N, C-alpha and C positions, 0 to 999 in steps of 0.2 A: 482789592480789585475785584468788580464783579466777576463773575464766574461766564459768561457769556464772552470774558473778554481773551479765554485759557484755549486752546485746540483741542479737539476730541480725543482726547487720552483712553489709549485702550492698553490695558495689563495683559499678555501673552504668559500663560503658565499651565500649569499639567503633569502630568507622568515623563519622564524620561523613556526617547522612543514612540511616541503619542502623535507626532506629525506639528511639533511646535515651529521646527526650520520652515516647512512647509507653507505652516497660515501666515510666515513671516513673511514668506516671498511674497503674496499671495498677497499681502498686507502693504507690502511695498509698488506691485504695480499698481492697487487701488491708491495711492499716491503720497502712503502713511511716509513720515521719519521713523522707521526703526531701529533700536536702539536694543544689540540680544547682548545678555547677561549682566545687566545692570544690577550691582549693588543699589540696596532700597536706601540704605541710610541720604544715595542721592539724589531720590527724586523729589523731597522740595525747594532745592538749591535745583534744579531740569526746569521742574513747570512753575518757580518765579521766574527765570529764565526766558521761559517759551511764551510768559504773558505779558511780557515786555512790550510797548508799542515796536512798531516794525515799518520799512520803509512802504508803500503801496507796492504789492508783490511781489513781496519777499516776506511773506510771514511763514509762518510753516502752522497750517491749523488742524493738522489730522497724525500725532503722535501716536507711535506703536511701542511698547518698551517689551523687553521680553526678561523673566524671570525664573528662574526654578534653583533649583536644589544644588545645580552647577557652582552655584554663589559661595555656597561653603556655609562657614559662621556667619557669614553679610545676608544671607537670606532670612536670618531670623527676622532683621529688624524688617521686614512686610508688613507687618502687621501693625507697627508702630509709623511704617510710611500712613498706611491706607487711614490710619487714624488721623495722622495730621492733613491729607486730603479732607476729609470727611469733613474736621474743625474748620475747616478752612470754605468750605463749600465749595472746593472743585471738582466737576463728574467727573467721574470716570466709571470704565465699565473692564469686569474681568472675566475673561476668555480662554476657557481652563479646555483643553485637550486630555483626553483618557482614552482608556484601549484596556482589553482582557487581558487578565494575568496570561493565557498561553499567546496569547497574538504578541503580547511583549518582547516573552521567552524568547518566539519564535524571530520576532526581528532583529533579536543581541545577537541571535546565534547565527544569521543571516549575513549580519555586519560586524561579527567578529568585534564588537564592541566592549566598553567595562562598563555595569551599569554603576552610576556615583555613587549606591549605598551598597553596594556588592561586596563584602568579603570573597567571592569567589562563588558563591551561590548566584545565579541572575534572579528566582526567585525571591529569593529572600530581602535581595536590593529595593523589588518591585512593592514589596508587602510592607515594608520599611518605608519606606515614599507616601507609599498611597496612603498608609494612617498619619504622617507626618502635613500632608496636604489635606486632610479631611478637614478642616476646619475652612481653609481657604477654597475646597470644593463647595460649601456651604454659600460662601459670600457670591458666587462668579455670576456675572448677567448671564452667561451663554456656557453652556458647556457640550461638547460636542467627541459624541465618542466614534472615534475613528478606526474600531474592531476590524468593521467590513469594507470600509469606506476606500478605492481607488483616489491616489491624489488630483485626479480630476475631479473627484466627487465630492475632496476635502476641497476645494478651490472654488468649485461651486458653492457651498455651505457659507464661506466664508467670503465671498462676494453679497452671495445674499444677505446676511447680514451687517457687512461692511462699509457696500456698495452707497452710491452718493442718496440710493434710495433710503439711507440707514434710519430716519428719523418716523418711519412707516413703521408698524408691528408687522413682521411676514409670520405669517403663520404654517406651520406645517401642522399638516396631517398623514400617519403613517400606519398604514395596516400589517399586523403582525400574527406568525401564528407563537403562540404559548409554548407548545414545545420544543423551541429552539428560544426560545427566551425572550424577556419581556425589552426595547430599546432602553438601555443605559441613559441617552439623555432625554428622554420624556419628562415633562412639564405635567400632562394628565394623561392620565392613563384607564382605559376602558374598554373591561369586560365583556363582551357580548355575543359568549358561546351559553348564553339564559334560550337565545334565541335557533326555533328548528335549522338542522346542521342539514345543507342539500350533500356532505356528505356521503347520507345513507341513502340515495335517494343514484340509483343505478344510472339513468341517464342521463342524471345531472354532473355527477364524480368528475367526469375529463374536464369540465369548464370551470370557469375561475368566479369571479365577481364581476370580471370587467365582462363575462357575455350576456346576455339579452336575458336568456333562460333563467340564468342563476341570479340573477338581481328582479328580475319579476316573483320568482319563486321566497327569497329574502324578506322582500317590503310585501309581501300576499300576507305576510302575519303581523296583526291589527298591533303586539305587542313588539315589532320592530317600529310600524308606526310610529306609535306611541312615544318610543325610544327617541327618535331622530327628531322629533315635534320638542320634546323636551331637553335633550341633551343641546339641540339648539339655540333654545330658549335661554340655559345655563351660560352660554359660551356668548353671548351677546351681551348678557350682565357682566361674565368672569374677563372678557377682553376689552373693554375700554378703560378697566380698573389699571389691570397691567400693563395699559400705554398708560397711565397716568403714574404710574410709578416707574417710569423709562423703561421698559423692558422692551425688549426690538426685534426678540424670536420668541413662539409659541408652541411647544412641540406638544402634538395631541397625539399620541398614543391607543389604537383599534384593536384589537384583538381577539378572534377567535383560538379555534384546537389547533388547525393547520396555515394559518393566513392566506388561505388561497379563495374562502366563498361568501361565509357570514364578515367578514374585516371588510376586504376589499369594498363589496357592495358598500356599505354604512361610509366608511371614511369617502368613496366617491359621491357619495349621495350628501354624505356633511360639507366636502369639498363646492360642491355645486351652492350650495344656501349660504355659506358666506361669503363666494365670488361675487351670489347677489345680494348682498348687504356690503357691497363693494370693497372686503378686505383683499390684502394679498394677501394668496394661499399656493403651498404646495402641497401636493399629494401625491404621497411615495408610497409604494408595495414591496415592502419591506423582503417579503417571504415566497412570491407567485415565483418567481423566474425555480427558487427552490422547486416546484412542482411539477410547473412546465421539462425542468430539464429532466426529470424523475420520470416522469409520464410518457416522455418523448418527442411534447410538443411545444415547440420555439414562436 
């Protein structure tokens, strides 16, 4: 049967406590037929059933399957199931959700739940699970780090990825501060700490890259203008190839020391350029609020 005859298939997996339940609820709201904790060995029969002709208006065109280590020994069959899908030419996407260890530990303590792989120590179970899922993470079409996401923000990301406009690649440009760590879900990471830092200018320090005075200072440097020109050229080369490979979401992280000045300016600038090229672009600033809160600005 032609691949186009099958519904859109999304496999949802990832670390326990990372937000898979919330992601699946969002997919249900988007019209997906969702199956939770499906043994991977049942995938071949399910996709064959879904690929059969249906009466007009009664077919299922979007399916989400949640599979994780709760399946115990059955989960080990996922690799074999993916090989089956690849061999049949059936397209699928893997959505992998994760979070930092300390965040997962806190979530488990708050809910008083037992980790599936924990013999008593939650962290030991998380480490074992992360190691077990390492290869699957490498195959993921999209990775979402939920460490600092609210349920609403997670829903927004899932909607961006799997809403009705899913065939168009969404480009997310995220500014961040290296002092707070690199975004875990970044596909491309650019370090712009080589540029002159407005932080050392007493008149500019209280402001952020959103403010005109900071943006003008950053872009006044010839190397900043050259960087934007050359990196935008690289992205114009890369994005069509990512689209050709079926990627639906590209995350570009732009980092400076604190995530308030240089990275914010350049993320905004690159967003403007790519929107001008008619790409679907979302610009986010992960660490600006940290600075505004600590400095008393809101």
